[in-house]
C-alpha positions as CSV (number, residue, x, y, z in Angstrom):
1,M,8.8,-27.5,6.5
2,R,5.8,-29.2,5.0
3,W,3.3,-26.8,3.5
4,G,-0.4,-27.5,3.7
5,W,-3.3,-26.3,5.8
6,V,-2.8,-25.3,9.4
7,F,-6.1,-25.0,11.2
8,V,-6.0,-22.5,14.0
9,F,-8.5,-22.6,17.0
10,F,-8.7,-19.4,19.0
11,L,-9.5,-18.8,22.6
12,G,-10.0,-15.7,24.7
13,V,-11.3,-12.2,24.1
14,S,-13.4,-11.8,21.0
15,V,-12.8,-9.2,18.3
16,Q,-15.2,-7.7,15.8
17,A,-16.5,-10.2,13.2
18,E,-15.4,-8.3,10.1
19,E,-12.3,-6.1,9.8
20,V,-12.8,-2.5,8.6
21,V,-9.9,-1.0,6.7
22,R,-9.2,2.7,6.9
23,L,-7.6,3.9,3.7
24,H,-5.8,7.2,3.1
25,L,-7.0,8.4,-0.3
26,K,-5.6,11.9,-0.5
27,T,-4.4,14.8,1.5
28,L,-6.0,18.2,0.9
29,H,-4.0,21.4,1.2
30,R,-6.2,23.9,-0.5
31,F,-9.6,25.1,0.8
32,P,-12.5,25.4,0.3
33,I,-13.2,22.0,-1.2
34,Q,-16.1,21.1,-3.4
35,I,-18.0,17.9,-2.6
36,S,-20.7,16.3,-4.7
37,G,-22.8,13.1,-4.6
38,L,-26.3,11.7,-4.8
39,G,-28.1,11.7,-1.4
40,L,-25.0,13.4,0.1
41,E,-25.0,13.5,3.9
42,V,-22.7,15.0,6.5
43,D,-22.5,13.8,10.1
44,Y,-20.7,15.4,12.9
45,E,-20.9,15.5,16.7
46,T,-22.0,18.4,18.9
47,P,-21.3,18.5,22.6
48,Y,-24.9,17.2,23.0
49,K,-25.7,14.7,20.3
50,P,-24.8,13.6,16.7
51,V,-26.3,15.7,14.0
52,A,-26.9,14.7,10.4
53,I,-27.2,17.5,7.8
54,P,-30.1,16.7,5.3
55,S,-29.4,15.0,2.0
56,M,-28.1,17.3,-0.8
57,K,-26.2,17.1,-4.1
58,S,-23.3,19.3,-3.5
59,L,-21.6,21.4,-0.8
60,E,-18.5,23.5,0.0
61,V,-16.4,22.7,3.0
62,N,-13.7,25.0,4.5
63,I,-11.6,24.8,7.6
64,K,-9.9,27.5,9.7
65,K,-8.6,28.1,13.1
66,V,-10.6,30.3,15.5
67,D,-9.3,31.0,19.0
68,G,-7.0,28.0,18.7
69,R,-9.7,25.6,17.6
70,L,-10.3,24.1,14.1
71,V,-13.7,25.1,12.8
72,W,-15.5,23.6,9.8
73,T,-17.6,25.9,7.6
74,I,-20.2,24.0,5.6
75,R,-22.2,25.7,2.8
76,S,-24.7,24.5,0.3
77,H,-27.6,25.9,-1.7
78,R,-29.9,24.9,1.2
79,F,-28.0,26.2,4.2
80,N,-24.9,27.8,5.6
81,T,-23.6,26.6,9.0
82,V,-20.4,26.8,11.1
83,V,-19.5,23.7,13.0
84,N,-17.1,24.0,15.9
85,M,-15.5,20.6,15.8
86,A,-12.3,21.1,17.9
87,G,-10.4,18.9,15.4
88,K,-13.0,16.1,15.0
89,P,-13.5,14.5,11.6
90,L,-16.4,15.0,9.3
91,A,-18.2,11.9,8.1
92,L,-19.5,12.1,4.5
93,S,-21.7,9.6,2.6
94,G,-23.4,9.4,-0.7
95,S,-23.6,7.6,-4.0
96,D,-21.2,8.7,-6.7
97,L,-19.3,10.6,-4.1
98,S,-16.5,12.9,-5.3
99,I,-14.2,15.5,-3.8
100,A,-12.3,17.9,-6.0
101,G,-13.2,15.7,-9.0
102,Q,-11.9,12.5,-7.5
103,S,-14.3,9.5,-7.3
104,L,-14.5,8.1,-3.8
105,P,-16.2,5.1,-2.0
106,R,-19.6,5.7,-0.5
107,N,-18.4,6.5,3.0
108,V,-15.4,8.7,3.8
109,Y,-14.1,10.9,6.6
110,L,-12.3,14.2,6.5
111,Y,-9.6,14.1,9.2
112,P,-8.3,17.6,10.1
113,I,-4.6,17.8,10.9
114,S,-4.2,21.6,10.6
115,E,-6.0,24.4,8.9
116,S,-3.9,23.6,5.7
117,K,-3.9,19.8,5.9
118,V,-6.9,17.4,5.9
119,H,-6.7,13.7,5.2
120,I,-9.5,12.0,3.1
121,V,-10.0,8.6,4.7
122,A,-12.3,5.8,3.5
123,E,-13.7,2.9,5.5
124,V,-14.2,-0.3,3.6
125,N,-14.7,-3.9,4.8
126,M,-11.9,-6.4,4.1
127,E,-13.5,-8.2,1.2
128,A,-14.4,-5.0,-0.6
129,Y,-10.8,-3.8,0.0
130,L,-9.3,-7.0,-1.4
131,L,-11.4,-6.7,-4.5
132,G,-10.2,-3.2,-5.1
133,V,-6.5,-4.1,-4.5
134,L,-6.6,-7.2,-6.7
135,A,-8.3,-5.3,-9.5
136,S,-5.5,-2.7,-9.2
137,E,-2.5,-4.9,-8.6
138,V,-2.8,-7.8,-11.1
139,P,-4.7,-8.4,-14.3
140,A,-7.9,-10.4,-13.7
141,S,-7.1,-12.4,-16.9
142,W,-4.2,-14.1,-15.0
143,P,-4.6,-17.7,-13.7
144,L,-7.0,-18.2,-10.8
145,E,-4.3,-19.8,-8.6
146,T,-2.1,-16.7,-9.2
147,L,-5.0,-14.4,-8.1
148,K,-5.6,-16.6,-5.0
149,A,-1.9,-16.3,-4.0
150,Q,-2.2,-12.5,-4.4
151,A,-5.4,-12.5,-2.3
152,V,-3.7,-14.3,0.6
153,A,-0.6,-12.1,0.4
154,T,-2.8,-9.0,0.3
155,R,-4.9,-10.1,3.2
156,S,-1.8,-10.9,5.2
157,Y,-0.2,-7.4,4.5
158,T,-3.5,-5.8,5.5
159,L,-4.0,-7.7,8.7
160,H,-0.4,-6.9,9.8
161,S,-1.1,-3.2,9.1
162,L,-4.4,-3.3,11.0
163,Y,-2.7,-4.9,14.0
164,K,0.3,-2.5,14.0
165,A,-1.8,0.7,13.5
166,Q,-2.1,3.0,16.5
167,E,-5.6,2.9,18.0
168,F,-6.4,6.5,17.1
169,A,-4.4,6.8,13.9
170,P,-6.5,8.4,11.1
171,F,-5.8,5.5,8.7
172,H,-4.2,2.0,8.4
173,L,-2.9,2.0,4.8
174,K,-2.2,4.3,1.9
175,T,-3.7,3.5,-1.5
176,S,-0.5,3.8,-3.6
177,V,2.6,1.8,-4.2
178,L,3.8,2.9,-0.8
179,D,1.4,0.2,0.6
180,Q,-1.1,-1.5,-1.7
181,V,-2.6,0.0,-4.8
182,Y,-6.3,0.5,-4.3
183,K,-8.5,2.2,-6.8
184,K,-12.3,2.0,-6.5
185,S,-12.6,2.9,-10.2
186,N,-10.7,-0.2,-11.2
187,K,-13.1,-2.6,-9.6
188,D,-16.1,-0.6,-10.8
189,R,-14.8,-0.9,-14.4
190,L,-14.2,-4.7,-14.3
191,P,-16.2,-6.7,-16.8
192,P,-18.6,-9.1,-14.9
193,I,-16.6,-12.2,-15.9
194,Y,-13.4,-10.8,-14.4
195,R,-15.1,-9.4,-11.3
196,Q,-16.5,-12.8,-10.6
197,K,-13.1,-14.4,-11.1
198,I,-11.5,-12.1,-8.6
199,L,-14.3,-12.6,-6.1
200,K,-13.9,-16.3,-6.5
201,A,-10.1,-16.0,-5.7
202,I,-11.1,-14.0,-2.6
203,Q,-13.9,-16.3,-1.5
204,E,-11.9,-19.5,-2.0
205,T,-9.2,-18.1,0.3
206,T,-11.5,-16.6,2.9
207,G,-9.8,-16.4,6.3
208,Q,-6.4,-17.5,5.0
209,F,-3.2,-15.5,5.6
210,L,0.5,-15.9,6.2
211,V,2.3,-16.0,9.6
212,D,5.9,-15.9,10.5
213,R,7.7,-18.6,12.6
214,Q,6.5,-16.8,15.8
215,G,2.9,-17.1,14.6
216,K,2.5,-13.4,14.0
217,Y,0.9,-11.7,11.0
218,L,3.4,-11.6,8.2
219,K,3.7,-8.3,6.3
220,A,3.7,-10.1,3.1
221,Y,5.5,-7.8,0.7
222,Y,5.1,-8.3,-3.1
223,H,6.2,-6.6,-6.2
224,S,5.9,-6.7,-10.0
225,D,9.1,-8.5,-11.2
226,C,12.1,-9.7,-9.1
227,G,14.5,-9.9,-12.1
228,G,15.5,-13.5,-11.3
229,H,16.1,-13.4,-7.5
230,T,14.0,-12.0,-4.6
231,E,15.5,-9.8,-1.9
232,I,15.8,-9.9,1.8
233,A,13.3,-7.5,3.3
234,G,15.9,-6.0,5.8
235,H,18.1,-4.8,2.9
236,V,15.2,-2.6,1.7
237,W,13.6,-1.6,5.0
238,P,16.1,-2.0,7.9
239,G,14.5,-4.1,10.7
240,A,11.9,-5.7,8.5
241,H,11.1,-9.4,9.2
242,N,12.9,-11.9,7.0
243,M,10.4,-14.0,5.0
244,G,13.1,-15.8,3.0
245,T,14.3,-15.4,-0.6
246,T,14.3,-17.5,-3.7
247,K,15.9,-17.7,-7.1
248,D,13.2,-17.2,-9.6
249,R,13.4,-18.3,-13.2
250,F,9.7,-17.8,-13.7
251,C,9.5,-14.0,-14.4
252,P,11.1,-13.5,-17.9
253,Q,7.6,-12.9,-19.4
254,S,7.5,-9.5,-17.7
255,P,7.8,-6.4,-19.9
256,H,10.2,-5.0,-17.3
257,S,12.6,-8.0,-17.4
258,S,15.1,-5.6,-18.7
259,W,15.1,-1.8,-19.0
260,T,17.3,1.3,-19.4
261,Y,17.0,4.7,-17.8
262,T,19.3,7.5,-19.0
263,P,18.6,10.8,-17.1
264,T,20.7,13.9,-17.3
265,K,22.7,14.7,-14.2
266,L,20.8,18.0,-14.1
267,S,17.4,16.3,-13.9
268,L,18.7,14.0,-11.2
269,T,20.1,16.9,-9.2
270,Q,16.7,18.7,-9.4
271,S,15.0,15.6,-8.1
272,F,17.5,15.4,-5.2
273,Y,16.9,19.1,-4.4
274,K,13.3,18.3,-3.7
275,N,14.4,15.9,-1.0
276,S,17.4,16.2,1.4
277,V,20.1,17.7,-0.8
278,P,21.0,21.4,-0.2
279,K,21.0,23.4,-3.5
280,K,24.4,25.0,-2.5
281,W,26.0,21.6,-3.1
282,G,25.6,22.2,-6.8
283,L,25.3,19.8,-9.7
284,L,25.6,16.0,-9.3
285,E,29.1,15.0,-10.4
286,K,28.9,11.2,-10.1
287,I,27.2,8.3,-8.4
288,V,29.7,5.8,-6.8
289,P,28.4,2.3,-5.9
290,L,29.6,1.2,-2.4
291,S,28.0,-2.2,-1.8
292,K,25.5,-4.7,-3.1
293,T,23.1,-7.2,-1.4
294,P,23.6,-10.9,-1.8
295,S,21.0,-10.9,-4.6
296,G,23.1,-8.4,-6.6
297,R,21.1,-5.3,-6.0
298,H,22.7,-2.0,-5.0
299,D,22.6,-1.6,-1.3
300,Q,24.6,1.7,-0.7
301,L,25.8,4.3,-3.1
302,N,27.6,7.7,-2.7
303,L,26.3,10.8,-4.4
304,V,29.1,13.2,-5.1
305,F,28.4,16.9,-6.0
306,E,30.6,19.5,-7.8
307,S,31.0,21.4,-4.5
308,G,32.9,18.4,-3.1
309,K,30.1,17.5,-0.8
310,S,28.8,13.9,-0.9
311,M,25.9,11.9,0.6
312,K,25.6,8.2,1.3
313,I,22.3,6.8,0.2
314,S,20.5,3.5,0.0
315,G,19.6,2.0,-3.3
316,Q,15.9,2.1,-2.4
317,K,16.2,5.8,-1.4
318,L,17.8,6.5,-4.7
319,R,14.8,4.9,-6.5
320,E,12.5,7.0,-4.4
321,W,14.2,10.3,-5.2
322,A,14.7,9.5,-8.9
323,G,11.2,8.2,-9.2
324,F,10.0,4.6,-8.7
325,F,8.6,4.4,-12.2
326,R,11.8,5.7,-13.7
327,L,14.4,3.8,-11.8
328,K,12.4,0.5,-11.8
329,S,14.6,-1.4,-9.4
330,T,18.0,-1.4,-7.6
331,Y,19.0,-4.4,-9.8
332,F,21.1,-2.3,-12.3
333,E,24.5,-1.6,-13.7
334,L,25.6,2.0,-13.7
335,K,27.6,3.9,-16.3
336,D,28.7,7.6,-16.3
337,L,28.1,9.2,-19.7
338,G,29.4,12.7,-18.9
339,A,26.3,14.9,-18.7
340,K,24.1,11.8,-18.3
341,V,24.0,8.6,-16.2
342,R,22.8,5.3,-17.6
343,F,21.1,2.7,-15.5
344,K,20.7,-0.6,-17.2
345,G,18.7,-3.0,-15.1
346,K,16.2,-5.8,-14.7
347,G,13.1,-6.3,-12.7
348,N,10.5,-3.9,-11.4
349,G,9.9,-3.1,-7.7
350,H,11.8,-3.7,-4.5
351,G,12.1,-7.5,-5.1
352,V,10.8,-8.6,-1.6
353,G,8.3,-11.4,-1.3
354,L,6.0,-12.5,-4.1
355,C,7.0,-11.7,-7.6
356,Q,3.7,-11.1,-9.5
357,W,5.0,-11.9,-13.0
358,G,6.7,-15.0,-11.6
359,S,3.5,-16.1,-9.9
360,K,1.7,-15.7,-13.2
361,S,4.1,-18.1,-14.8
362,L,3.8,-20.6,-11.9
363,G,0.0,-20.4,-12.2
364,E,0.2,-21.1,-15.9
365,R,2.4,-24.1,-15.2
366,G,-0.4,-25.6,-13.0
367,Q,1.0,-24.7,-9.6
368,T,-1.5,-24.2,-6.8
369,Y,-1.6,-21.0,-4.8
370,L,-0.2,-22.8,-1.8
371,N,2.9,-23.8,-3.8
372,I,3.2,-20.3,-5.2
373,L,3.2,-18.9,-1.6
374,K,5.6,-21.5,-0.5
375,H,8.0,-20.5,-3.3
376,Y,8.0,-16.8,-2.4
377,Y,7.6,-16.9,1.4
378,P,9.7,-20.0,2.3
379,L,10.1,-19.0,6.0
380,S,6.4,-18.5,6.5
381,K,3.2,-20.6,6.6
382,V,-0.4,-20.2,5.6
383,V,-3.0,-20.5,8.3
384,R,-6.8,-20.3,8.1
385,Y,-9.5,-20.0,10.7
386,K,-11.6,-23.0,11.6
387,T,-13.8,-21.1,14.0
388,P,-16.0,-18.1,13.2
389,R,-14.1,-14.8,12.9
390,S,-15.9,-13.4,16.0
391,Q,-14.3,-16.1,18.2
392,M,-10.7,-15.3,17.2
393,S,-8.2,-13.4,19.4
394,R,-4.6,-12.4,19.8
395,N,-2.5,-12.6,22.8
396,S,-0.8,-9.5,24.2
397,K,2.4,-10.1,22.2
398,G,0.5,-10.0,18.9
399,S,0.9,-13.7,18.0
400,F,-2.0,-16.2,17.9
401,S,-3.0,-18.3,20.8
402,P,-4.0,-21.7,19.2
403,S,-5.1,-24.7,21.2
404,H,-4.1,-26.8,18.3
405,L,-1.7,-26.1,15.4
């Protein structure tokens, strides 16, 4: 397949001109909560009309169930009000906004799930979101072409998530390694020269994203360091779309090109108890490898406990339970040391899609972002819009409807 620009012309029903991304920032379980900000405002709907509570510097919000309905209680030094919301979200806005000490974007929503669970959700436009992700995911000092490749991959992952999200879901994406790392504080702390560099990478790839062979948005996974060979997505997430793999000799610069993790069996057991392992099974006795993927990563393993009980587990699930930042990849050799287990591995992350350290090396070697994307997503292609965003559409099957490709 020859890589280059594919111009896509869209016909049909129009969609909004600029995507708005809803981000899950945090889940609150303890109430009341303290909210502060400059020019802080709260909006909510009554059965009759929207109401805006006047600007203030701080307030206290509580939620409880009364007669089967969720009720917000809002207090400040200026007023005390009870708002019967029947489960509707509260909209908050203000400069320097923070909840429970966490710095937040200017506009957020509190989505009530129950009287002991409320999601904090932010709404940001696509370009602001890309700036926050790139500032969090890769150093701005890296080559511009590397940043541009990351921008396209990030935009693709985001568009896929927006399309797949349920219409009334509280949020599209999480802001951690479970989706894409987004920290508003990171972009706010960027020196002007680096902020401009990231903005340049975003602007020079405006409207560009990856699609699969059916023309659908590609969920363009990426990771820190593949350890020398990328992984098939379906071996990490069953049913995930195959975007191709590659041997990668470009990532040995990574500080995680090799690592060792030697936990005690007791500490691993305690981690497993927090997940799906019953405490009555006792201490972990051994971990038995069962199968590996074609790239050499652990696919399935067996956890054997002193009670004789055992559990089959995927390599990715083992990473999750042990801790992603401790067990850095499933690309490891395993050795039983009696009271301890030694994992000696390479790479950092799931290994699917773009290898960030590898893309850094490719950028330093003069490769363009299109070549970098071709290297890591060989079964996909980059497209960009030739018509204004407001004239684009999707057909009912979620793929694009171009009059010319």
